[in-house]
C-alpha positions as CSV (number, residue, x, y, z in Angstrom):
1,M,123.9,29.2,108.4
2,S,125.4,32.3,110.5
3,S,127.8,32.1,113.5
4,T,127.5,35.3,115.9
5,Q,128.9,36.3,119.4
6,D,128.0,38.8,121.8
7,T,129.8,41.4,123.9
8,F,133.3,40.3,124.4
9,T,137.0,41.6,124.9
10,L,140.2,41.1,123.4
11,E,143.6,42.5,123.9
12,A,146.7,42.2,122.2
13,G,150.3,42.8,124.2
14,P,152.9,45.2,122.5
15,G,155.1,43.9,119.2
16,T,151.9,42.0,117.8
17,D,151.1,42.3,114.2
18,I,150.1,40.9,111.1
19,W,152.1,41.7,108.2
20,K,153.8,40.5,105.4
21,K,156.3,43.2,103.3
22,P,159.4,42.2,100.9
23,P,162.4,41.0,101.0
24,T,161.9,39.2,104.8
25,T,159.6,40.8,106.7
26,N,156.2,37.9,107.5
27,V,154.7,39.1,111.2
28,W,151.9,36.8,112.7
29,N,152.1,36.9,116.3
30,A,148.3,38.7,116.6
31,P,146.5,36.6,119.3
32,V,143.7,35.4,116.9
33,S,140.2,33.4,118.3
34,H,136.9,33.4,118.1
35,T,137.1,31.6,114.6
36,S,134.7,30.6,112.7
37,S,135.7,28.4,110.1
38,G,133.9,26.6,106.8
39,P,134.3,25.8,103.0
40,L,135.2,29.2,101.2
41,K,133.3,28.4,98.5
42,K,130.3,28.9,101.6
43,F,131.1,32.5,102.7
44,K,129.1,35.0,102.5
45,S,129.4,37.6,104.8
46,A,131.4,38.8,108.2
47,R,130.6,41.8,110.5
48,V,132.1,43.0,112.7
49,S,131.3,45.9,115.7
50,F,134.3,47.0,117.8
51,W,136.1,50.1,118.9
52,A,139.1,50.7,121.4
53,D,141.2,53.3,123.2
54,W,143.6,54.0,120.7
55,T,146.5,55.5,121.8
56,E,149.6,54.1,119.9
57,R,151.3,53.9,115.8
58,Y,149.8,51.5,113.9
59,D,147.1,50.1,116.7
60,Q,144.4,47.9,115.0
61,A,141.0,45.9,115.2
62,G,138.5,44.6,112.8
63,L,138.0,40.9,110.9
64,L,140.7,38.8,110.0
65,L,140.4,36.6,106.8
66,V,142.3,33.6,106.3
67,P,141.4,31.3,103.0
68,K,143.9,28.5,102.9
69,P,143.9,24.2,101.3
70,E,142.2,22.7,104.5
71,L,145.2,20.1,105.0
72,S,147.7,23.3,104.9
73,T,150.6,23.1,107.1
74,A,152.3,26.7,106.4
75,S,152.5,28.9,109.1
76,P,152.0,32.4,109.0
77,P,149.5,31.6,106.5
78,D,150.5,32.9,102.8
79,K,146.7,34.3,102.3
80,W,145.1,36.5,104.4
81,I,142.9,39.7,104.4
82,K,142.4,42.5,107.6
83,T,140.4,45.2,108.2
84,G,138.9,47.1,110.3
85,I,140.3,50.6,112.3
86,E,144.4,51.3,112.5
87,F,145.8,53.9,114.6
88,Y,147.7,56.2,112.0
89,M,149.1,59.6,111.8
90,G,148.2,60.2,114.9
91,K,144.0,59.5,114.5
92,P,142.2,56.3,114.3
93,Q,141.5,55.7,110.3
94,L,139.5,52.7,108.1
95,S,142.2,50.6,107.4
96,T,142.3,46.9,104.5
97,V,145.7,45.1,103.9
98,S,145.2,42.2,101.6
99,C,148.2,39.9,101.1
100,D,147.6,37.4,98.1
101,R,151.9,36.8,97.6
102,Y,152.6,40.3,99.8
103,A,150.6,42.7,101.8
104,D,149.5,45.9,100.6
105,W,147.7,48.6,102.6
106,S,145.1,51.7,102.4
107,V,144.0,53.7,104.9
108,S,141.3,56.3,104.7
109,S,139.3,58.5,107.4
110,L,136.5,58.4,109.3
111,S,133.4,60.0,107.3
112,T,131.5,59.9,110.7
113,I,131.9,60.9,114.3
114,V,132.2,56.9,116.2
115,D,130.2,56.7,119.5
116,P,132.5,54.9,121.3
117,T,129.6,53.2,123.2
118,K,128.5,51.4,119.9
119,G,131.5,51.3,117.8
120,I,132.3,50.9,114.5
121,T,130.8,48.7,111.9
122,L,132.2,46.8,109.3
123,E,131.5,44.0,106.8
124,I,133.1,41.9,104.3
125,V,130.4,40.5,101.4
126,R,130.5,38.3,98.6
127,E,129.8,39.9,95.5
128,G,130.1,38.8,91.8
129,D,129.1,40.6,88.3
130,E,129.9,40.0,84.8
131,H,133.6,40.1,85.3
132,G,133.4,37.6,88.0
133,K,133.4,37.2,92.2
134,S,135.2,39.3,95.0
135,V,135.0,40.4,98.5
136,W,133.8,44.3,99.2
137,V,134.4,45.7,102.5
138,Y,131.7,48.3,103.9
139,Q,131.4,50.5,106.5
140,L,128.1,50.6,107.9
141,V,126.3,53.6,109.5
142,L,123.5,52.6,111.2
143,D,121.1,55.1,113.1
144,A,120.3,55.0,116.7
145,D,118.4,51.7,116.8
146,G,121.0,50.1,114.4
147,K,119.1,50.1,111.5
148,L,120.9,50.9,108.5
149,K,121.4,54.5,107.3
150,E,124.7,54.2,104.7
151,K,126.7,51.6,103.3
152,I,129.9,52.8,102.4
153,P,132.5,51.1,99.8
154,L,136.1,50.7,100.8
155,R,137.5,48.1,99.3
156,E,137.2,45.6,96.8
157,I,139.3,42.7,96.8
158,C,139.7,39.9,93.5
159,W,141.8,37.3,94.5
160,I,140.2,35.4,97.2
161,F,138.0,33.1,95.4
162,A,140.4,32.6,92.2
163,D,140.7,28.8,93.9
164,E,137.5,28.2,96.1
165,N,136.1,25.5,93.2
166,E,139.3,23.4,95.0
167,S,137.3,21.4,97.1
168,D,139.7,21.5,99.9
169,W,139.7,25.1,100.0
170,V,138.3,27.1,104.0
171,L,138.1,30.0,105.1
172,E,138.9,30.9,108.8
173,V,137.4,34.4,110.1
174,S,138.6,35.9,113.1
175,P,138.2,39.4,115.4
176,L,141.3,41.0,115.0
177,V,143.5,42.9,117.4
178,A,147.0,43.9,117.2
179,R,149.5,46.1,119.0
180,P,152.5,46.3,116.8
181,E,154.2,49.5,118.8
182,K,156.9,47.5,121.2
183,K,157.6,50.4,123.7
184,A,154.2,50.0,124.4
185,S,153.9,49.8,128.4
186,D,150.5,47.9,128.2
187,P,147.8,45.8,125.8
188,L,145.0,47.3,123.6
189,K,141.9,46.1,124.5
190,V,139.3,46.0,122.4
191,Q,135.6,45.8,123.3
192,F,134.0,44.0,120.2
193,M,129.8,44.8,120.3
194,Q,128.8,42.4,117.3
195,F,131.3,39.7,115.6
196,E,129.2,37.8,113.0
197,V,129.6,35.1,109.9
198,E,127.2,33.4,107.6
199,W,128.1,31.0,105.7
200,A,125.5,29.4,102.8
201,T,124.2,26.0,103.5
């Protein structure tokens, strides 16, 4: 079973972010919409294609995953993953943040030139091996016809499925957009060409 949405635009005003850093920083004010949700143990993959005119430090867009007990009222959520593009050190970079207790952040340079009309495509996929279960984050490099040319591994995150056999755990998957720079004069506008989430039946 899949949830698919075609082209749409999202925007986030200045001072918006999702970030958690000790001892006291816990920001959760980025706009969240177009959410697909289901049982955590049914999640298979999520894919997004997008691009924007990145100008402000920490401008970001991509995917947001929030695993939590179904009846949880924690606000902000305790655990989350975001991955996509973040404008850092003067250029758009591949970015993944994983928050189990506190957030950790990894960035890497784009290895390909991005066509703004087609955007960059990222995918988060459930995987498993003899050591256990995890999600992998990939950049998908597509040809002119949209067919896969290369699948570049970016990050493995292992904690997300630790509680999935608890029957009440759910996962919310959303497109992400945020503009943390408080002095920016305009919102960040992000064009999403694809947002697709696949769940097991």
